[in-house]
GUKEFI-719578 format. One record per residue (C-alpha): residue number from 0; residue in one letter; z, x, y. Coordinates in pm, 1 decimal. Example, Ala and Ser with C-alpha at 12.3 -4.5 7.8 and 13.67 -1.06 7.14 Angstrom:
2
    k  r        zz        xx        yy
    0  A     780.0    1230.0    -450.0
    1  S     714.0    1367.0    -106.0
//
This chain:
346
    k  r        zz        xx        yy
    0  M     649.9   -9955.5   -5891.8
    1  A     836.7  -10159.0   -6120.6
    2  R     770.3  -10531.0   -6103.3
    3  Q    1100.6  -10699.7   -6028.1
    4  P    1256.5  -10959.7   -6232.8
    5  S    1252.5  -11341.8   -6143.3
    6  P    1554.0  -11489.8   -6043.5
    7  R    1539.4  -11691.6   -6368.4
    8  R    1494.9  -11412.2   -6534.4
    9  Q    1804.1  -11237.8   -6374.1
   10  R    1994.9  -11555.6   -6534.2
   11  L    1853.9  -11536.5   -6870.6
   12  V    1956.1  -11173.0   -6902.5
   13  I    2343.8  -11275.1   -6783.1
   14  A    2367.5  -11543.9   -7004.4
   15  I    2184.5  -11368.3   -7314.6
   16  V    2453.8  -11082.2   -7255.2
   17  G    2715.3  -11301.5   -7224.7
   18  A    2636.3  -11429.5   -7541.9
   19  L    2649.2  -11145.6   -7757.2
   20  V    2963.3  -11041.2   -7607.1
   21  L    3103.9  -11366.0   -7711.6
   22  I    2981.0  -11290.7   -8062.7
   23  G    3120.9  -10965.4   -8069.6
   24  L    3475.2  -11117.6   -7949.3
   25  L    3425.1  -11382.3   -8237.2
   26  V    3396.3  -11069.6   -8494.7
   27  V    3687.7  -10898.6   -8368.9
   28  A    3874.6  -11210.4   -8385.0
   29  L    3785.8  -11247.3   -8734.6
   30  D    3887.1  -10886.6   -8803.8
   31  W    4211.3  -10936.9   -8668.0
   32  H    4409.4  -10997.8   -8977.3
   33  N    4299.7  -10687.7   -9114.0
   34  V    4461.9  -10529.4   -8756.1
   35  R    4791.9  -10640.1   -8881.6
   36  Q    4797.4  -10478.9   -9205.5
   37  I    4817.7  -10117.9   -9039.5
   38  L    5028.2  -10158.2   -8744.5
   39  G    5363.4  -10089.2   -8915.4
   40  Q    5210.2   -9839.8   -9183.5
   41  T    5035.0   -9561.3   -8921.7
   42  D    5163.1   -9225.9   -8806.5
   43  W    5065.5   -9335.9   -8460.7
   44  Q    5078.8   -8969.1   -8358.1
   45  L    4767.2   -8917.0   -8507.8
   46  V    4549.9   -9199.3   -8363.4
   47  P    4492.2   -9070.0   -8037.0
   48  L    4305.3   -8785.2   -8200.4
   49  A    4099.8   -9035.5   -8416.1
   50  L    4041.3   -9191.0   -8057.1
   51  L    3936.7   -8866.0   -7926.1
   52  F    3645.1   -8762.2   -8171.9
   53  T    3569.5   -9147.3   -8153.4
   54  A    3513.0   -9100.5   -7773.7
   55  V    3318.0   -8788.8   -7835.0
   56  S    3089.8   -8979.4   -8113.6
   57  Y    2973.8   -9248.8   -7888.7
   58  F    2937.5   -8997.3   -7570.0
   59  C    2692.3   -8808.5   -7779.8
   60  I    2523.7   -9142.6   -7950.6
   61  S    2492.6   -9246.7   -7547.5
   62  Y    2368.1   -8954.4   -7386.8
   63  G    2149.2   -8887.1   -7693.4
   64  F    1990.7   -9236.2   -7614.7
   65  A    1941.0   -9141.6   -7264.7
   66  V    1767.0   -8810.5   -7311.5
   67  A    1537.5   -9025.5   -7574.6
   68  N    1421.6   -9215.8   -7291.3
   69  Q    1408.3   -8949.5   -7061.3
   70  V    1106.7   -8865.0   -7328.9
   71  F     942.8   -9134.1   -7243.7
   72  D     960.0   -9106.1   -6857.8
   73  I    1137.1   -9379.0   -6812.5
   74  Q    1231.7   -9417.3   -6455.3
   75  M    1608.7   -9492.5   -6443.1
   76  H    1914.3   -9309.6   -6366.9
   77  L    2049.7   -9089.9   -6644.4
   78  Q    2410.0   -9283.7   -6614.8
   79  D    2271.7   -9622.2   -6609.4
   80  L    2063.3   -9511.8   -6932.0
   81  T    2374.8   -9351.2   -7081.1
   82  E    2604.6   -9685.2   -7059.5
   83  I    2302.6   -9892.7   -7197.2
   84  G    2302.6   -9691.8   -7480.2
   85  F    2695.8   -9679.9   -7511.5
   86  V    2703.1  -10079.7   -7536.6
   87  S    2401.8  -10160.5   -7705.9
   88  T    2513.4   -9885.9   -7994.3
   89  V    2871.8  -10027.4   -7980.8
   90  L    2715.4  -10381.3   -8050.3
   91  N    2475.6  -10265.4   -8320.3
   92  H    2773.1  -10103.8   -8491.8
   93  L    3002.8  -10440.3   -8437.3
   94  L    2685.3  -10689.0   -8531.7
   95  S    2473.1  -10467.0   -8747.6
   96  A    2179.9  -10731.0   -8817.8
   97  G    1929.5  -10436.0   -8859.0
   98  G    2004.8  -10356.1   -8506.9
   99  A    1838.6  -10621.1   -8321.7
  100  A    2171.9  -10763.6   -8132.1
  101  G    2163.0  -10383.1   -7952.0
  102  F    1788.4  -10399.7   -7881.6
  103  S    1829.9  -10735.3   -7733.3
  104  V    2052.9  -10568.3   -7484.7
  105  R    1854.2  -10290.7   -7366.8
  106  F    1539.0  -10519.9   -7324.3
  107  L    1731.1  -10749.6   -7136.6
  108  L    1925.6  -10446.0   -6897.3
  109  M    1647.9  -10247.2   -6908.2
  110  G    1332.9  -10508.8   -6861.4
  111  A    1558.9  -10647.2   -6565.6
  112  Q    1529.5  -10274.9   -6432.0
  113  G    1132.6  -10313.3   -6472.0
  114  T    1102.0  -10105.0   -6746.3
  115  T     809.6  -10246.0   -7019.5
  116  L     865.2  -10377.5   -7365.1
  117  R     662.7  -10102.1   -7512.1
  118  D     864.6   -9801.9   -7316.0
  119  I    1183.6   -9991.2   -7489.2
  120  V    1066.6   -9995.0   -7843.2
  121  A     886.5   -9655.6   -7837.8
  122  A    1260.3   -9498.7   -7716.5
  123  S    1469.5   -9697.3   -7913.0
  124  L    1270.7   -9646.5   -8249.3
  125  F    1237.6   -9249.1   -8159.0
  126  Y    1619.2   -9225.4   -8131.7
  127  S    1696.3   -9452.7   -8420.9
  128  Y    1455.5   -9176.6   -8609.5
  129  F    1700.7   -8895.8   -8485.9
  130  S    2006.7   -9092.3   -8527.5
  131  S    1929.3   -9160.1   -8901.3
  132  L    1925.9   -8808.1   -8978.3
  133  G    2253.0   -8783.0   -9001.9
  134  M    2310.5   -9011.6   -9239.7
  135  L    2038.2   -8907.8   -9452.6
  136  A    2185.5   -8611.0   -9475.4
  137  L    2518.3   -8726.4   -9579.0
  138  L    2426.7   -8940.9   -9815.5
  139  P    2284.3   -8737.3  -10092.6
  140  I    2573.1   -8470.7  -10034.3
  141  G    2791.5   -8758.6  -10107.4
  142  L    2613.9   -8898.5  -10413.0
  143  V    2585.4   -8573.7  -10579.7
  144  Y    2909.5   -8514.3  -10555.7
  145  L    3010.8   -8845.3  -10664.6
  146  F    2772.5   -8841.9  -10971.2
  147  A    2982.2   -8463.3  -11023.3
  148  R    3308.7   -8585.3  -11004.5
  149  H    3322.3   -8931.9  -11151.5
  150  P    3063.2   -9131.7  -11415.5
  151  L    2963.1   -9432.4  -11293.8
  152  S    2839.9   -9778.5  -11479.9
  153  Q    2494.5   -9821.6  -11532.9
  154  G    2497.7  -10088.1  -11282.2
  155  T    2694.1   -9914.5  -11021.9
  156  A    2435.1   -9642.4  -11061.2
  157  A    2184.1   -9832.5  -11019.0
  158  S    2293.5  -10024.5  -10707.8
  159  V    2381.5   -9678.8  -10536.0
  160  A    2040.4   -9538.3  -10616.2
  161  I    1836.7   -9853.6  -10486.1
  162  G    2041.1   -9799.9  -10165.4
  163  A    1948.3   -9482.6  -10152.5
  164  V    1613.2   -9516.5  -10188.3
  165  V    1531.1   -9827.0   -9949.0
  166  L    1705.4   -9551.3   -9680.2
  167  I    1483.4   -9281.6   -9729.0
  168  L    1159.5   -9517.2   -9744.5
  169  A    1266.6   -9655.6   -9380.0
  170  F    1323.9   -9318.6   -9304.4
  171  L     949.7   -9228.3   -9410.5
  172  L     828.7   -9519.9   -9283.9
  173  A     988.9   -9411.7   -8922.5
  174  T     864.2   -9032.4   -8961.8
  175  A     515.9   -9181.9   -9022.1
  176  L     539.1   -9382.9   -8693.7
  177  V     654.7   -9115.5   -8495.6
  178  F     504.7   -8831.2   -8582.1
  179  A     196.5   -8919.7   -8789.4
  180  P     -54.1   -9064.6   -8529.1
  181  S    -348.4   -9156.7   -8792.6
  182  L     -80.4   -9328.2   -9023.6
  183  R      82.8   -9488.3   -8756.7
  184  S    -303.8   -9652.0   -8619.7
  185  K    -367.8   -9779.1   -8981.7
  186  M      18.7   -9938.2   -8993.6
  187  L      -0.2  -10111.6   -8664.3
  188  R    -377.0  -10210.3   -8710.1
  189  G    -220.5  -10375.0   -9027.0
  190  L      60.2  -10534.5   -8844.0
  191  S    -201.9  -10685.6   -8614.0
  192  R    -337.8  -10832.7   -8892.5
  193  V     -50.4  -10975.1   -9025.3
  194  A      35.9  -11149.6   -8706.1
  195  R    -303.6  -11294.0   -8654.0
  196  T    -280.8  -11437.3   -8997.4
  197  A      74.0  -11588.5   -8977.7
  198  I     125.4  -11670.6   -8599.6
  199  H    -224.8  -11700.1   -8516.7
  200  R    -167.2  -11448.5   -8205.3
  201  D    -380.3  -11136.8   -8082.5
  202  I     -82.9  -10857.5   -8062.9
  203  G    -344.1  -10565.8   -8088.5
  204  P    -346.1  -10458.0   -7736.0
  205  L      20.9  -10481.4   -7696.2
  206  L       1.7  -10270.8   -8031.0
  207  D    -246.0  -10044.7   -7905.3
  208  E     -41.9   -9982.3   -7599.5
  209  F     281.4   -9866.2   -7804.2
  210  D      89.2   -9644.0   -7992.0
  211  V     -11.8   -9489.6   -7662.3
  212  T     296.2   -9471.9   -7563.0
  213  M     462.9   -9276.6   -7901.4
  214  A     210.5   -9069.4   -7884.1
  215  R     280.4   -8974.7   -7524.8
  216  G     651.8   -8912.5   -7612.1
  217  V     570.4   -8680.8   -7911.9
  218  T     332.6   -8470.2   -7686.8
  219  A     629.3   -8443.7   -7401.1
  220  L     886.3   -8319.1   -7690.0
  221  R     652.7   -8065.9   -7812.0
  222  Q     604.9   -7967.1   -7453.7
  223  R     978.1   -7959.2   -7403.4
  224  P    1164.4   -7819.4   -7670.0
  225  S    1483.9   -7875.5   -7491.0
  226  F    1473.9   -8246.2   -7532.7
  227  L    1429.7   -8172.6   -7909.5
  228  A    1751.6   -7952.1   -7874.3
  229  L    1966.0   -8223.8   -7691.4
  230  L    1877.6   -8483.7   -7955.6
  231  V    1938.7   -8264.6   -8284.1
  232  G    2253.2   -8158.8   -8096.9
  233  S    2379.5   -8488.1   -7996.8
  234  V    2319.4   -8625.4   -8363.9
  235  V    2492.9   -8320.4   -8528.9
  236  V    2814.9   -8355.8   -8290.1
  237  D    2794.7   -8755.3   -8315.0
  238  W    2797.5   -8753.6   -8698.0
  239  A    3038.1   -8476.5   -8736.3
  240  S    3256.9   -8666.9   -8493.4
  241  S    3252.6   -8995.3   -8698.6
  242  V    3372.0   -8789.5   -9016.3
  243  A    3652.2   -8606.5   -8821.9
  244  T    3743.1   -8951.2   -8731.9
  245  L    3798.3   -9090.0   -9060.3
  246  W    3974.1   -8767.5   -9162.2
  247  F    4237.7   -8866.4   -8875.4
  248  C    4263.0   -9173.9   -9027.6
  249  F    4310.5   -9071.6   -9384.1
  250  D    4613.0   -8827.3   -9222.4
  251  A    4765.8   -9115.3   -9023.9
  252  M    4821.0   -9328.5   -9351.3
  253  G    4942.6   -9038.7   -9577.1
  254  E    4783.1   -8733.9   -9710.2
  255  P    4400.3   -8591.6   -9547.4
  256  L    4135.6   -8576.4   -9750.4
  257  N    3907.0   -8296.9   -9878.8
  258  L    3584.3   -8233.3   -9692.1
  259  G    3391.4   -8358.3  -10016.5
  260  V    3570.3   -8662.4  -10102.5
  261  L    3565.7   -8736.1   -9735.0
  262  L    3225.4   -8732.7   -9674.7
  263  T    3132.9   -8900.0  -10001.0
  264  G    3329.3   -9180.0   -9943.2
  265  F    3186.7   -9198.4   -9581.5
  266  A    2815.9   -9189.2   -9663.4
  267  I    2823.4   -9415.7   -9938.4
  268  G    3038.7   -9695.0   -9714.6
  269  I    2892.7   -9663.7   -9405.4
  270  T    2533.1   -9685.7   -9570.7
  271  A    2666.2   -9986.0   -9809.8
  272  G    2818.4  -10179.2   -9463.6
  273  V    2463.1  -10100.8   -9278.0
  274  L    2261.3  -10215.3   -9604.4
  275  S    2482.2  -10538.7   -9624.7
  276  M    2351.6  -10679.2   -9268.6
  277  I    2701.9  -10879.3   -9236.2
  278  P    2801.9  -10821.0   -8895.7
  279  G    2965.3  -10491.5   -8886.5
  280  G    2953.5  -10459.7   -9266.4
  281  L    3288.8  -10650.9   -9246.8
  282  G    3457.4  -10617.2   -9569.2
  283  V    3149.5  -10431.4   -9745.6
  284  Q    3202.1  -10107.3   -9581.7
  285  E    3611.6  -10135.7   -9601.2
  286  G    3548.1  -10221.0   -9979.6
  287  S    3276.0   -9974.7  -10072.6
  288  M    3487.7   -9705.0   -9887.8
  289  A    3839.2   -9797.8  -10077.5
  290  G    3646.5   -9811.7  -10409.3
  291  I    3469.3   -9460.4  -10380.2
  292  Y    3801.8   -9334.0  -10302.3
  293  A    3970.8   -9485.6  -10559.8
  294  L    3718.6   -9349.9  -10800.4
  295  L    3748.5   -8987.8  -10654.4
  296  G    4175.4   -9016.7  -10727.8
  297  V    4273.4   -9183.1  -10340.0
  298  P    4542.4   -9398.5  -10390.3
  299  F    4372.3   -9709.7  -10327.1
  300  Q    4617.5   -9886.3  -10086.0
  301  Q    4586.0   -9538.5   -9890.6
  302  A    4224.3   -9589.4   -9895.7
  303  V    4199.3   -9965.9   -9756.7
  304  L    4423.6   -9866.0   -9495.0
  305  A    4258.5   -9605.0   -9350.4
  306  A    3967.0   -9780.9   -9357.9
  307  I    4094.1  -10068.2   -9223.6
  308  L    4234.1   -9800.2   -8944.0
  309  F    3895.7   -9653.2   -8906.4
  310  R    3721.8   -9948.9   -8822.8
  311  V    3962.0  -10053.3   -8553.5
  312  V    3954.6   -9710.2   -8409.3
  313  Y    3579.1   -9662.0   -8431.7
  314  Y    3493.7  -10029.3   -8418.5
  315  L    3699.7  -10251.7   -8236.1
  316  I    3817.2  -10057.8   -7933.1
  317  P    3553.9   -9904.5   -7831.9
  318  Y    3377.6  -10280.5   -7808.9
  319  V    3654.6  -10349.7   -7578.1
  320  V    3603.5  -10078.8   -7385.5
  321  S    3237.2  -10138.7   -7334.5
  322  L    3299.3  -10485.2   -7190.1
  323  A    3401.0  -10296.7   -6861.2
  324  F    3062.2  -10128.5   -6872.8
  325  Y    2867.8  -10503.3   -6954.8
  326  W    3024.5  -10579.1   -6586.1
  327  H    2906.7  -10279.6   -6427.5
  328  L    2575.1  -10344.1   -6563.4
  329  L    2531.6  -10715.2   -6513.0
  330  R    2642.6  -10608.6   -6124.8
  331  Q    2369.0  -10389.9   -6088.2
  332  V    2136.5  -10652.6   -6233.4
  333  G    2248.6  -10872.2   -5981.3
  334  Q    2188.3  -10613.4   -5692.2
  335  G    1850.4  -10554.5   -5826.5
  336  H    1787.1  -10947.3   -5748.1
  337  A    1925.7  -10944.1   -5413.2
  338  Q    1721.0  -10612.0   -5291.6
  339  A    1393.6  -10788.2   -5422.6
  340  N    1488.9  -11089.6   -5257.7
  341  G    1549.8  -10894.3   -4898.2
  342  T    1216.2  -10707.6   -4965.4
  343  E    1037.1  -11046.6   -4996.5
  344  S    1201.2  -11175.3   -4685.8
  345  V    1111.2  -10858.7   -4465.0
//
């Protein structure tokens, strides 16, 4: 049976989640001046279609996260896992920071229901690996199209190439952690030695448990290929829906784009936003998208406004929607506390 969290931890969960929510509201407020730019220039008849594909994208992300947790036999309801996947993904999109904000929410909410840290880390890494496949599939397509259609300066080409190499190396590292047990064990032993030197603490037993948990998940995936089909399918539909959302944003601001131009600006803009480590890629993503689209012949004003509309539809509105889910999840944390107290009194 999962160990019930203490009342002190319950209060800490609520306080930290509340702080993360407030940080998200601050990011929304900082971006509000951009929202005002698009209010009078948008064909609002097309926005519901953009919102529809946004909803499909987030559903696939959230459900895929829940499936990844089921691979590791995490004993939580599918609905709860899906909701946690939704709120943590929204927060990751809004705040970036290498996924730390979203992982913190997962750890707090799932840990409050008795899930161990090693299982949370393993499941999150597992799903992040599959989710990154979409970006790493789109980025080479976008780069090839960009280099073929428009010559770049040496500095710009070098920056784009460095960003692509960083992402590919990160993907290869994640692949090793997930599917190469011997290499994963070596990497974890190296991390353990670094931790002993840097913080004078032995985290070897914790990393050994993580290694065993990851191996168990890979074995389960091989034994139940339906999990693999669900994970890959959710990733494909997620990224396709994200691209469709941006397409409708451009259509709402003027003219739709052909697929090659659309994919190029999307892949490079999203990548630049992620690598910037600025909350939500604020300004970096829009500027990168607008610059790439302008290079490919799209009117600069339309590109800027479409990128801002995409941020509103795909980042800000889902964040507002996610606030209701936080309330539901935190209520469950409180109910778990009440049940634990009832059990102890008996």
